[in-house]
C-alpha positions in Angstrom: 0.0 0.0 0.0 1.8 3.1 1.1 1.7 6.2 3.2 0.9 9.6 2.0 2.3 12.6 3.8 1.1 16.1 3.9 2.0 19.5 5.5 1.9 19.9 9.2 2.9 16.2 9.8 -0.3 14.7 8.4 0.0 11.1 7.2 -2.7 9.0 5.4 -2.4 5.3 5.3 -4.7 2.5 4.0 -5.3 0.0 6.7 -7.8 -2.7 7.8 -10.0 -1.9 10.9 -12.8 -3.9 12.2 -12.4 -6.4 9.4 -12.8 -3.7 6.6 -10.5 -1.4 4.7 -10.3 2.2 5.8 -8.0 5.3 5.6 -6.2 6.2 8.8 -5.3 9.8 9.2 -2.6 10.7 11.7 -0.5 13.6 12.6 3.1 13.6 13.8 3.4 15.8 16.9 6.9 15.9 18.5 7.9 12.7 16.8 4.6 10.8 18.1 1.8 9.7 15.7 -1.6 11.0 17.0 -4.8 9.6 15.5 -7.0 12.2 13.8 -9.6 9.8 12.3 -10.5 6.6 10.6 -12.2 7.4 7.3 -14.3 5.2 5.3 -13.3 6.7 1.9 -11.3 9.5 0.2 -14.3 11.9 0.5 -14.0 11.7 4.3 -10.3 12.3 4.1 -10.8 15.4 1.8 -12.8 17.0 4.7 -9.8 16.8 7.0 -6.8 17.2 4.5 -6.2 19.0 1.1 -5.7 15.9 -1.1 -3.7 17.9 -3.6 -0.9 18.4 -1.0 -0.5 14.7 -0.3 2.7 13.0 -1.7 3.3 9.2 -1.5 6.3 8.3 0.5 8.9 6.1 -1.2 
């Protein structure tokens, strides 16, 4: 899969949660990952993050 990073320490990652796929949005604060939300689809992520600013990490 992969992790997409955005400004301000935002990270979006495709994961499995409760036996279903979802997108986990976290923010890095002082080196720690803090959960922002679990999103069912990209539309929900778009409400939290500007999708155009996300870049996939290598």
